[in-house]
N, C-alpha and C positions, 0 to 999 in steps of 0.2 A: 889370779887368773883368768879376770877380765882382759888385762893387758895381752895376754897370751891369745887367747880367742881372737880379739879385734887386729892382733898381727898377723895371725896365720889366716884369719877370712879377709883382710883387707888387702893382704901384702903378698904374704908367702906363697898361697895356692896360684893366685895368678903370674905370679912373676917366674912361676916354675910350669905353667901351660897347662894348668891342671883346672878342673873345676867342683865345688862341690857336689856328692852326688847323694845326697841321704844326710840325715840327722845326727849332728855333732854328740855324742855321748860321752857322760863324765863318768869315771871310776876312781874310787878310793882302793888302793893296794891295801888289804886287811891284812899283811903282814910288817908292812910299813907305815901305814896312814899316809902314803903319799898319793895325793889327787893327781889323774892323768886323763888328758882330753885324748879322744878319736873321733877324728875327722875322716870320714869316706870320701874317697876322691876318685876322679876317672881323667884321662888324658884328653886335652880337646883336639 
């Protein structure tokens, strides 16, 4: 999960002309046990 976090923070958000707009939230889906990260972003 750390690699995904770093990729989104350091590359994906800025490459798409956005910025982080709040705290990143982690979530574990109860039905599947899969971890997810939610990145609140806004356009620049």
